[in-house]
Structure formats: C-alpha cells, structure tokens
Rosetta silent file (secondary structure, phi, psi, omega in degrees, C-alpha in Angstrom):
SEQUENCE: MGTVLITGATEGIGFELSKQFAADGYHLVLLARNMERLQQRQQELQDQFQVSVDVLSMDLANPDEPEKIEKELKERQIQIDVLVNNAGFGQLGKFHEIDLKTWLEMIQVNISALTELTWRLLPGMLARGEGKILNVASTAAFQPGPLQSVYYASKAYVLLFSEGIANELKGSGVQVSVLCPGPTSTRFQERAGMGNIWLMKGWVMSAEKVAIIGYRNFKKGKRVIIPGIINKLIVQSNRLSPRAFSTAVVRMLQEQR
SCORE:     score description
SCORE:     0.000 S_00000001
   1 L     0.000  -27.087 -176.074  -52.941   37.640   -4.509 S_00000001
   2 L   116.137 -171.690 -177.151  -56.514   37.098   -5.710 S_00000001
   3 E  -120.953  136.839  179.315  -58.555   34.202   -7.071 S_00000001
   4 E  -118.643  133.610  172.032  -57.818   32.116  -10.184 S_00000001
   5 E  -102.106  125.894 -179.536  -60.289   29.958  -12.047 S_00000001
   6 E  -123.725  120.511  176.626  -58.617   27.035  -13.895 S_00000001
   7 E   -88.565  153.130 -176.166  -60.532   24.799  -16.263 S_00000001
   8 L    59.483   46.440 -163.201  -59.405   21.224  -16.820 S_00000001
   9 L   -94.907    0.419 -172.196  -57.685   21.497  -13.484 S_00000001
  10 L   -98.223   -9.315 -179.572  -57.445   17.927  -12.186 S_00000001
  11 L  -139.475  166.578  168.756  -54.754   16.535  -14.553 S_00000001
  12 H    50.614 -135.885 -176.252  -51.707   17.441  -16.567 S_00000001
  13 H   -61.209  -38.572 -178.982  -50.872   21.064  -17.294 S_00000001
  14 H   -59.463  -47.852 -178.152  -54.056   22.313  -15.563 S_00000001
  15 H   -68.638  -39.975  179.236  -53.191   20.668  -12.246 S_00000001
  16 H   -65.785  -36.599  174.347  -49.536   21.703  -12.459 S_00000001
  17 H   -66.346  -36.182  177.614  -50.591   25.311  -13.102 S_00000001
  18 H   -57.732  -41.187  179.443  -52.883   25.054  -10.082 S_00000001
  19 H   -66.854  -36.206  178.326  -49.814   24.258   -7.968 S_00000001
  20 H   -65.206  -45.355  178.922  -47.920   27.225   -9.351 S_00000001
  21 H   -67.169  -40.277  179.668  -50.711   29.634   -8.533 S_00000001
  22 H   -62.742  -41.739 -179.277  -51.254   28.054   -5.085 S_00000001
  23 H   -61.778  -24.098  178.218  -47.544   28.392   -4.267 S_00000001
  24 L   -92.070    2.832  175.213  -47.928   32.146   -4.888 S_00000001
  25 L    92.057    7.748  176.876  -50.840   32.359   -2.507 S_00000001
  26 L   -69.263  143.760  166.775  -53.742   32.524   -4.930 S_00000001
  27 E   -78.291  142.234 -171.770  -57.132   31.211   -3.933 S_00000001
  28 E  -113.254  143.124  164.194  -58.160   28.535   -6.415 S_00000001
  29 E  -122.341  112.595 -173.927  -61.349   27.626   -8.213 S_00000001
  30 E  -101.524  131.674 -176.945  -60.857   24.313   -9.956 S_00000001
  31 E  -123.775  127.321  174.620  -63.198   23.270  -12.761 S_00000001
  32 E  -163.564  179.927 -177.656  -63.498   19.798  -14.303 S_00000001
  33 L   -83.079  -39.474 -170.381  -66.099   17.095  -14.894 S_00000001
  34 L   -88.517  108.370 -176.445  -65.201   14.533  -12.249 S_00000001
  35 H   -64.951  -39.473  179.213  -66.291   15.698   -8.790 S_00000001
  36 H   -58.453  -46.685 -179.361  -64.468   12.896   -6.958 S_00000001
  37 H   -67.909  -37.497  178.413  -61.191   13.800   -8.667 S_00000001
  38 H   -60.937  -45.701 -177.869  -61.827   17.516   -8.035 S_00000001
  39 H   -65.137  -34.390  177.653  -62.306   16.873   -4.294 S_00000001
  40 H   -65.671  -45.953  178.357  -59.073   14.852   -4.178 S_00000001
  41 H   -65.754  -34.334  176.192  -57.172   17.683   -5.824 S_00000001
  42 H   -58.552  -47.672 -178.129  -58.863   20.205   -3.543 S_00000001
  43 H   -67.054  -41.955 -179.052  -57.642   18.359   -0.457 S_00000001
  44 H   -58.367  -50.731 -175.120  -54.095   17.919   -1.879 S_00000001
  45 H   -69.898  -39.458  177.011  -53.693   21.615   -2.691 S_00000001
  46 H   -62.241  -41.810 -179.283  -55.204   22.805    0.598 S_00000001
  47 H   -68.867  -40.197 -175.995  -52.940   20.516    2.571 S_00000001
  48 H   -78.874  -36.392 -171.251  -49.783   21.388    0.638 S_00000001
  49 H  -116.807   -6.244 -179.653  -50.212   25.130    0.185 S_00000001
  50 L    54.099   46.318  175.309  -52.720   26.218    2.871 S_00000001
  51 L  -120.162  156.506  176.804  -54.887   28.101    0.384 S_00000001
  52 L   -77.497  140.025 -177.964  -58.629   28.028   -0.058 S_00000001
  53 E  -133.527  119.480  171.712  -59.801   25.847   -2.937 S_00000001
  54 E  -101.291  153.645 -179.997  -63.307   25.821   -4.401 S_00000001
  55 E  -128.930  146.308  176.471  -64.398   23.246   -6.943 S_00000001
  56 E  -130.705  119.181  177.911  -66.949   23.314   -9.779 S_00000001
  57 E   -93.241  103.992 -177.532  -68.031   20.087  -11.473 S_00000001
  58 L  -140.775  148.301  177.877  -68.995   21.160  -14.993 S_00000001
  59 L  -108.104  105.405 -174.111  -68.839   19.598  -18.452 S_00000001
  60 L   -72.365   -5.226  173.006  -67.660   22.250  -20.918 S_00000001
  61 L   -73.450  -13.369  176.846  -68.869   20.076  -23.823 S_00000001
  62 L   -89.925  116.406 -176.244  -72.338   21.236  -22.776 S_00000001
  63 L   -59.079  -17.859 -179.780  -73.022   24.688  -24.357 S_00000001
  64 L   -80.804  -16.607 -169.870  -75.069   25.735  -21.304 S_00000001
  65 H   -65.538  -41.200 -177.122  -72.194   25.348  -18.817 S_00000001
  66 H   -59.173  -38.729  176.748  -70.302   28.652  -19.187 S_00000001
  67 H   -65.411  -39.426  177.995  -73.418   30.658  -18.234 S_00000001
  68 H   -63.701  -35.410  179.899  -73.984   28.298  -15.297 S_00000001
  69 H   -62.976  -47.142 -179.842  -70.361   28.809  -14.212 S_00000001
  70 H   -58.256  -44.402 -179.203  -70.860   32.586  -14.191 S_00000001
  71 H   -66.090  -40.612  179.412  -74.064   32.240  -12.138 S_00000001
  72 H   -65.449  -39.917  177.186  -72.452   29.849   -9.691 S_00000001
  73 H   -63.506  -39.539  177.093  -69.552   32.182   -9.129 S_00000001
  74 H   -65.361  -43.148 -177.951  -71.960   35.069   -8.442 S_00000001
  75 H   -64.337  -34.812 -179.873  -74.011   32.954   -6.012 S_00000001
  76 L   -86.708   -4.465 -179.248  -70.834   32.015   -4.125 S_00000001
  77 L    59.070   47.990  178.616  -69.680   35.664   -4.266 S_00000001
  78 L  -106.413  120.369  173.654  -66.367   34.628   -5.878 S_00000001
  79 L   -93.385  124.691 -177.702  -64.527   37.296   -7.853 S_00000001
  80 L   -94.253  119.117  178.773  -62.242   35.903  -10.520 S_00000001
  81 L   -96.614  -27.279  178.025  -59.040   37.874  -10.946 S_00000001
  82 E  -134.660  130.445  174.705  -57.257   35.397  -13.210 S_00000001
  83 E  -110.195  126.589  174.050  -58.876   33.065  -15.758 S_00000001
  84 E  -116.653  105.880  175.931  -56.953   30.065  -17.043 S_00000001
  85 E   -86.486   88.856 -176.094  -58.672   28.452  -20.014 S_00000001
  86 L  -105.024  -26.209 -174.554  -56.831   25.117  -20.012 S_00000001
  87 L   -57.954  138.835  178.246  -59.561   22.536  -20.759 S_00000001
  88 L   178.622  161.432  175.734  -59.286   20.897  -24.133 S_00000001
  89 L  -152.286  161.946  179.070  -58.995   17.557  -25.857 S_00000001
  90 L  -126.889  175.206  176.843  -57.858   16.014  -29.155 S_00000001
  91 L  -153.819  125.827 -179.446  -58.630   12.957  -31.238 S_00000001
  92 L   -85.682  133.921  175.811  -56.347   11.149  -33.625 S_00000001
  93 L   148.815  162.948  178.494  -57.862   10.016  -36.930 S_00000001
  94 L   -69.360  141.889 -174.851  -58.986   11.053  -40.391 S_00000001
  95 H   -52.249  -47.455 -176.581  -61.671   13.711  -40.296 S_00000001
  96 H   -74.163  -11.723 -176.562  -64.258   11.689  -42.219 S_00000001
  97 H   -98.424   -8.063  179.213  -63.722    8.536  -40.186 S_00000001
  98 L  -101.140  143.730 -176.249  -64.490   10.029  -36.752 S_00000001
  99 L   -63.638  146.830 -178.307  -68.063   10.598  -35.633 S_00000001
 100 H   -59.237  -38.060 -178.091  -69.348   14.154  -35.946 S_00000001
 101 H   -55.682  -37.947  178.126  -70.284   14.347  -32.266 S_00000001
 102 H   -63.040  -45.140  179.980  -66.593   14.132  -31.315 S_00000001
 103 H   -65.246  -40.227 -178.103  -65.636   17.032  -33.564 S_00000001
 104 H   -69.509  -37.769  175.783  -68.519   19.233  -32.411 S_00000001
 105 H   -66.465  -37.844  178.438  -67.716   18.557  -28.741 S_00000001
 106 H   -63.362  -43.733  178.225  -64.057   19.369  -29.424 S_00000001
 107 H   -62.990  -40.505 -179.435  -65.030   22.685  -31.014 S_00000001
 108 H   -63.567  -47.414 -177.000  -67.344   23.385  -28.038 S_00000001
 109 H   -73.096  -51.577 -170.375  -64.656   22.670  -25.417 S_00000001
 110 H   -75.136  -29.690 -175.761  -61.552   23.979  -27.189 S_00000001
 111 H  -115.791  -61.049 -171.418  -63.139   27.082  -28.791 S_00000001
 112 H   -64.222  -47.141 -178.532  -66.684   27.974  -27.749 S_00000001
 113 H   -65.177  -41.210  177.233  -66.431   27.470  -23.999 S_00000001
 114 H   -56.691  -47.684 -178.632  -63.064   29.249  -23.915 S_00000001
 115 H   -64.382  -45.472 -179.136  -64.504   32.154  -25.813 S_00000001
 116 H   -68.937  -39.980  178.368  -67.667   32.412  -23.722 S_00000001
 117 H   -63.910  -38.027  175.293  -65.908   32.139  -20.359 S_00000001
 118 H   -62.584  -45.395 -178.801  -63.560   34.914  -21.456 S_00000001
 119 H   -62.899  -37.585 -177.587  -66.486   37.056  -22.594 S_00000001
 120 H   -74.747  -35.042 -174.856  -68.394   36.478  -19.321 S_00000001
 121 H   -97.294  -18.249 -179.058  -65.476   37.156  -16.940 S_00000001
 122 H   -64.288  -40.581 -177.535  -63.637   39.886  -18.824 S_00000001
 123 H   -57.630  -36.112 -179.665  -66.138   42.719  -18.067 S_00000001
 124 H   -68.519  -36.509  176.235  -65.539   42.428  -14.336 S_00000001
 125 H   -64.907  -42.825 -178.847  -61.797   42.650  -14.820 S_00000001
 126 H   -65.007  -38.503 -179.348  -62.196   45.704  -17.050 S_00000001
 127 H   -66.196  -31.747  178.923  -64.477   47.385  -14.483 S_00000001
 128 H   -86.517  -13.832 -179.380  -61.785   46.854  -11.791 S_00000001
 129 L    75.686   18.947  177.602  -59.024   47.949  -14.136 S_00000001
 130 L  -162.886  153.018 -179.016  -57.026   44.773  -13.577 S_00000001
 131 E   159.629  163.931  177.389  -57.078   41.089  -14.356 S_00000001
 132 E  -140.596  146.157  177.258  -55.280   38.333  -16.235 S_00000001
 133 E  -130.879  129.967  175.737  -56.260   35.684  -18.718 S_00000001
 134 E  -122.030  113.755  175.513  -54.114   32.711  -19.724 S_00000001
 135 E  -101.338  135.865 -176.132  -55.354   30.630  -22.637 S_00000001
 136 E  -100.969  113.194  177.039  -53.697   27.305  -23.306 S_00000001
 137 L  -106.108 -127.316 -176.989  -53.133   26.633  -27.009 S_00000001
 138 L  -176.614  160.247  169.332  -50.328   24.465  -28.433 S_00000001
 139 H   -63.748  -14.245  173.623  -47.462   24.475  -30.921 S_00000001
 140 H   -61.928  -20.576 -176.837  -50.136   22.757  -33.040 S_00000001
 141 H   -68.903  -13.293 -171.290  -51.532   26.255  -33.551 S_00000001
 142 H   -97.604    1.866  179.876  -48.759   27.173  -35.971 S_00000001
 143 L  -161.703  162.748  175.209  -49.489   24.744  -38.802 S_00000001
 144 L   -67.155  156.822 -176.970  -52.174   22.417  -40.244 S_00000001
 145 L  -131.613   81.075  177.757  -52.408   18.999  -38.585 S_00000001
 146 L   -54.730  141.146 -176.999  -53.415   16.073  -40.779 S_00000001
 147 L    77.744   -5.184  169.667  -54.959   13.248  -38.678 S_00000001
 148 L  -147.157   42.214 -168.793  -55.838   15.853  -36.041 S_00000001
 149 H   -56.981  -43.613 -178.523  -57.206   18.554  -38.312 S_00000001
 150 H   -69.231  -42.312  179.496  -59.923   19.866  -36.008 S_00000001
 151 H   -61.354  -51.047 -179.022  -57.688   19.887  -32.948 S_00000001
 152 H   -59.102  -45.158  179.375  -54.877   21.838  -34.731 S_00000001
 153 H   -61.324  -38.868 -179.860  -57.427   24.273  -36.149 S_00000001
 154 H   -65.741  -35.718  179.650  -58.947   24.805  -32.733 S_00000001
 155 H   -76.280  -27.588  171.117  -55.613   25.660  -31.233 S_00000001
 156 H   -63.798  -40.921  175.566  -54.901   28.094  -34.053 S_00000001
 157 H   -60.773  -44.819 -177.997  -58.111   29.851  -33.094 S_00000001
 158 H   -60.456  -40.661  179.882  -57.021   30.016  -29.428 S_00000001
 159 H   -64.534  -50.600 -176.270  -53.683   31.565  -30.428 S_00000001
 160 H   -69.106  -38.710  176.474  -55.113   34.137  -32.824 S_00000001
 161 H   -61.403  -46.162 -178.419  -58.050   35.004  -30.543 S_00000001
 162 H   -62.249  -45.529  179.661  -55.666   35.547  -27.617 S_00000001
 163 H   -66.254  -36.602 -179.325  -53.316   37.752  -29.586 S_00000001
 164 H   -66.063  -48.311 -176.606  -56.195   39.760  -30.999 S_00000001
 165 H   -73.682  -26.668  176.773  -57.896   40.554  -27.700 S_00000001
 166 H   -60.631  -39.508  178.892  -54.524   41.179  -26.040 S_00000001
 167 H   -68.068  -42.931  179.845  -54.080   44.017  -28.531 S_00000001
 168 H   -59.389  -35.439 -174.735  -57.620   45.274  -27.966 S_00000001
 169 L   -92.026    6.035  178.732  -57.048   45.380  -24.181 S_00000001
 170 L   -55.071  128.063  179.090  -53.739   47.208  -24.271 S_00000001
 171 L    86.748   -1.041 -177.299  -53.780   49.922  -21.593 S_00000001
 172 L   -88.532  -15.754 -174.037  -56.878   48.473  -19.849 S_00000001
 173 L    92.149   -0.692 -179.943  -55.004   46.798  -17.000 S_00000001
 174 E  -108.121  123.252  177.879  -56.082   43.356  -18.227 S_00000001
 175 E   -95.750  137.990  172.153  -53.290   41.055  -19.499 S_00000001
 176 E  -124.654  126.113  177.326  -53.916   38.257  -21.979 S_00000001
 177 E  -128.370  160.126  178.181  -51.320   35.564  -22.618 S_00000001
 178 E  -133.661  124.961 -179.957  -51.384   32.309  -24.545 S_00000001
 179 E   -95.397  127.949 -176.855  -49.344   29.222  -23.625 S_00000001
 180 L  -122.323   80.675  176.809  -48.282   27.028  -26.557 S_00000001
 181 L   -74.844  153.087  168.894  -46.701   23.810  -25.258 S_00000001
 182 L   -86.749 -157.895  178.745  -45.346   21.148  -27.585 S_00000001
 183 L   -55.062  128.176 -173.065  -45.760   17.435  -26.946 S_00000001
 184 E  -131.931  137.787 -177.288  -46.324   16.985  -23.237 S_00000001
 185 E   -77.046   98.435  177.975  -46.518   13.854  -21.108 S_00000001
 186 L  -146.006  179.971  175.973  -50.110   13.822  -19.850 S_00000001
 187 L   -76.425   -5.292  178.510  -53.251   11.661  -20.110 S_00000001
 188 H   -56.177  -44.635 -178.003  -54.264   13.842  -23.064 S_00000001
 189 H   -67.000  -36.797  175.931  -52.398   11.566  -25.499 S_00000001
 190 H   -60.841  -48.305 -177.134  -54.043    8.429  -24.072 S_00000001
 191 H   -66.913  -29.619 -178.858  -57.518    9.890  -24.466 S_00000001
 192 H   -86.160   -3.957 -177.307  -56.709   11.119  -27.994 S_00000001
 193 L    73.598   31.535 -174.042  -55.315    7.755  -29.077 S_00000001
 194 L  -105.490    8.185 -172.436  -51.871    9.236  -29.639 S_00000001
 195 L   -61.343  -23.118 -171.749  -49.815    6.924  -27.443 S_00000001
 196 L  -120.127   29.615  179.593  -48.152    5.100  -30.355 S_00000001
 197 E  -104.783  159.451 -176.930  -47.411    7.885  -32.862 S_00000001
 198 H   -58.946  -34.852 -177.368  -44.003    9.177  -33.882 S_00000001
 199 H   -56.207  -36.383 -175.097  -44.633   12.632  -32.408 S_00000001
 200 H   -86.914    5.152  178.430  -44.758   11.199  -28.862 S_00000001
 201 H  -106.435    6.898  179.501  -41.449    9.354  -29.251 S_00000001
 202 L  -112.729 -123.731 -176.449  -39.312   12.434  -29.622 S_00000001
 203 L   -77.769  107.162 -178.970  -39.130   15.715  -27.692 S_00000001
 204 L  -127.715  124.853  178.938  -41.705   15.396  -24.917 S_00000001
 205 E   -96.240  156.714  173.895  -41.803   17.762  -21.897 S_00000001
 206 E   -79.469  153.347  179.289  -43.327   17.006  -18.501 S_00000001
 207 H   -62.743  -34.078 -178.768  -46.523   18.823  -17.531 S_00000001
 208 H   -65.805  -42.220  178.710  -44.708   20.202  -14.491 S_00000001
 209 H   -65.632  -41.810  177.616  -41.959   21.782  -16.587 S_00000001
 210 H   -58.351  -46.093 -178.773  -44.470   23.276  -19.006 S_00000001
 211 H   -65.198  -40.352  179.822  -46.407   24.787  -16.078 S_00000001
 212 H   -65.026  -48.227  178.676  -43.291   26.215  -14.382 S_00000001
 213 H   -66.339  -42.406  177.494  -42.070   27.890  -17.583 S_00000001
 214 H   -61.245  -45.129 -176.828  -45.543   28.965  -18.534 S_00000001
 215 H   -69.920  -37.583  179.875  -46.344   30.470  -15.176 S_00000001
 216 H   -62.620  -45.578 -179.732  -42.986   32.266  -14.882 S_00000001
 217 H   -74.479  -28.513  173.386  -43.481   33.953  -18.260 S_00000001
 218 H   -61.896  -42.717  179.668  -47.164   34.667  -17.561 S_00000001
 219 H   -64.438  -29.548  179.280  -46.113   36.578  -14.445 S_00000001
 220 L   -80.998   -6.144  177.853  -43.701   38.596  -16.636 S_00000001
 221 L    84.795   15.480 -178.090  -46.590   39.553  -18.920 S_00000001
 222 L   -68.507  137.124 -172.005  -45.312   37.712  -21.990 S_00000001
 223 L   -78.156  -52.592 -178.787  -48.009   37.482  -24.679 S_00000001
 224 E  -116.896  123.234 -172.235  -47.104   34.226  -26.494 S_00000001
 225 E  -118.515  114.760  177.625  -45.322   31.612  -24.351 S_00000001
 226 L  -116.145  104.188 -176.149  -43.611   28.646  -26.021 S_00000001
 227 L   -72.456  133.901  173.084  -41.928   26.400  -23.455 S_00000001
 228 L    92.724  133.450 -178.527  -38.646   24.804  -24.408 S_00000001
 229 H   -60.069  -43.730 -178.327  -35.889   25.666  -26.877 S_00000001
 230 H   -62.686  -41.709  179.520  -36.753   22.828  -29.260 S_00000001
 231 H   -61.493  -42.627  177.378  -40.405   23.859  -29.363 S_00000001
 232 H   -58.674  -45.984  179.486  -39.356   27.439  -30.197 S_00000001
 233 H   -63.575  -40.634  176.600  -37.103   26.219  -32.959 S_00000001
 234 H   -61.679  -43.790  178.682  -39.822   24.015  -34.400 S_00000001
 235 H   -62.468  -45.602  179.656  -42.289   26.913  -34.469 S_00000001
 236 H   -63.360  -39.294 -179.962  -39.758   29.156  -36.170 S_00000001
 237 H   -66.454  -36.743  177.367  -38.902   26.454  -38.773 S_00000001
 238 H   -63.534  -37.638 -179.950  -42.609   26.041  -39.521 S_00000001
 239 H   -66.189  -30.666 -177.758  -42.921   29.749  -40.181 S_00000001
 240 H   -93.359  -18.369 -176.691  -40.037   29.624  -42.648 S_00000001
 241 L   -82.101  152.885  172.345  -40.851   26.307  -44.362 S_00000001
 242 L   -58.257  140.582 -175.204  -43.218   25.963  -47.345 S_00000001
 243 H   -55.733  -45.003 -178.111  -46.704   25.249  -46.052 S_00000001
 244 H   -62.901  -35.510  179.309  -47.055   21.978  -47.919 S_00000001
 245 H   -66.015  -50.013 -178.043  -43.762   20.744  -46.476 S_00000001
 246 H   -63.755  -33.879  177.876  -44.599   21.483  -42.839 S_00000001
 247 H   -66.420  -42.727  178.607  -48.019   19.892  -43.317 S_00000001
 248 H   -62.403  -39.821  179.743  -46.421   16.730  -44.757 S_00000001
 249 H   -64.005  -45.070  178.083  -43.993   16.583  -41.771 S_00000001
 250 H   -59.852  -44.143  178.658  -46.868   16.855  -39.296 S_00000001
 251 H   -56.701  -45.385  179.495  -48.723   14.034  -41.145 S_00000001
 252 H   -58.734  -46.283 -176.716  -45.642   11.825  -40.836 S_00000001
 253 H   -68.970  -21.703  179.394  -45.299   12.537  -37.104 S_00000001
 254 H   -86.309   -8.919 -177.525  -48.972   11.684  -36.514 S_00000001
 255 L   -73.718  152.278  177.019  -48.679    8.290  -38.131 S_00000001
 256 E   -67.661  144.822  178.016  -48.613    5.153  -35.957 S_00000001
 257 L   -70.610    0.000    0.000  -45.133    3.693  -35.422 S_00000001
C-alpha cells in the first residue's frame, strides 16, 4: 500500500487514523514529541496489524524540525506516499491574557509546520505522479472563535490552504483532502483547558468514529470531510447565518459552565 507519515500520532484522532491505515496494510511513520509513548504505540500497532512502524521523536513547535524530519526520512531511505498533518493544539482564553509564546507556538505547529512538511514532501509525490495528503482542520475553520481566536484562525488557514493546493494539483496524481471534525473526545480539550465549557457538553464524537469516517472518505478522494450529520448541519448554518450572530454563538459555547 505504501508508507504514511502521521504527525501527532500517539493520541486521539492521530492514533485512530494510524490504526485505519495499518488495517489497510500501510507501513507507518509515527511522529510525536514523547519517545516513550511513540514506542508504546509502535509496539501496539506492530502486534495488532503486523505492519512495520517507524517512529520519529520531534517537537513541531521548533521551526527547525520539519527540515530535520525530511533529512531523517532520507537517511532512513523512507519514501512517504501519504502525509497526514494531524498535529495541533488549542488554548482557551482571551487573546491578550495568554502569553505570546503560546500563540506563536500554536501558529508554528498548526500552520507553519504543516505548511513546511507539505512543501518538503510534495515534490517527491509529484515526481512519482502519485501521493496523498490529509490535513486535519476542524469545524472551527468555518467561523471566528472568541476565546480561541488564534486556534480558530489557524484551522481556517488549514482549510483554505488545503482547498487551494488541491485545485493547483488537479491532474497531477496527488490528492489533497482536509478533515474537519467537530468537538471530539480526546486529550486535546484537557490540554486546551476546555473540559468545562458548554461546547464539550453537547454533540461530541469519539476519536475512533472521526477517524473511521475521515479515512473512508479520504480513500474516496473527498476534498473536504466533515464527520457527522450534526457537524455538517452546524457548518451549513454558519454559512447562512449573519457573521456577528455565529460569532456570538461560538463565544457562548466557549464560556465556562
């Protein structure tokens, strides 16, 4: 089937996507910060699916890491046929009350690293006339997000970037898709300080279900993938609602209970 590189692969949607690819016989390259956790996941996937699994311990908040990743792959003679840019994080709070370092690291991980990894691995796919890229955005991409303004804006970038290059690459043999899950039960919310907000008390999907739906539609070549009927309806309603109204609703949902 080929080899897939998945960032943020040890938890949540990233790990569940790893299982979907492994079940189809892909060789895996898992990338995350925690080497101990990577090795645990490596063993689990090898035992369950009998596929080869390589691991890369890298911190995408460091601007130097994407170039190091490319060099490491070349040294190991690993050809990436599918790139899954899944790594990302959020932070709940008013923009001016959170330290600048957090916002700049979020932009680096959610936007810059995703962009650079795509730029570095895409030429090889084009030279071979085949390849696939799956970028993980969010339903947050479709409207402003008070109390998570940088996160929502970063996911809007991922959505628009993915749709733009998908058009550029039409006819090249390289597919670009973007997965836009809604609220999902993962450790993401805990790290972002979102465990007690209204948004997480309503429609929440499991990471496994998001990955199953996302992977199935990715295989079909769908460009924008929104898992779940309710998430699709919410996105459509945001498109039809006055901008100020949808922004106010998001603000309400981000408030603490």
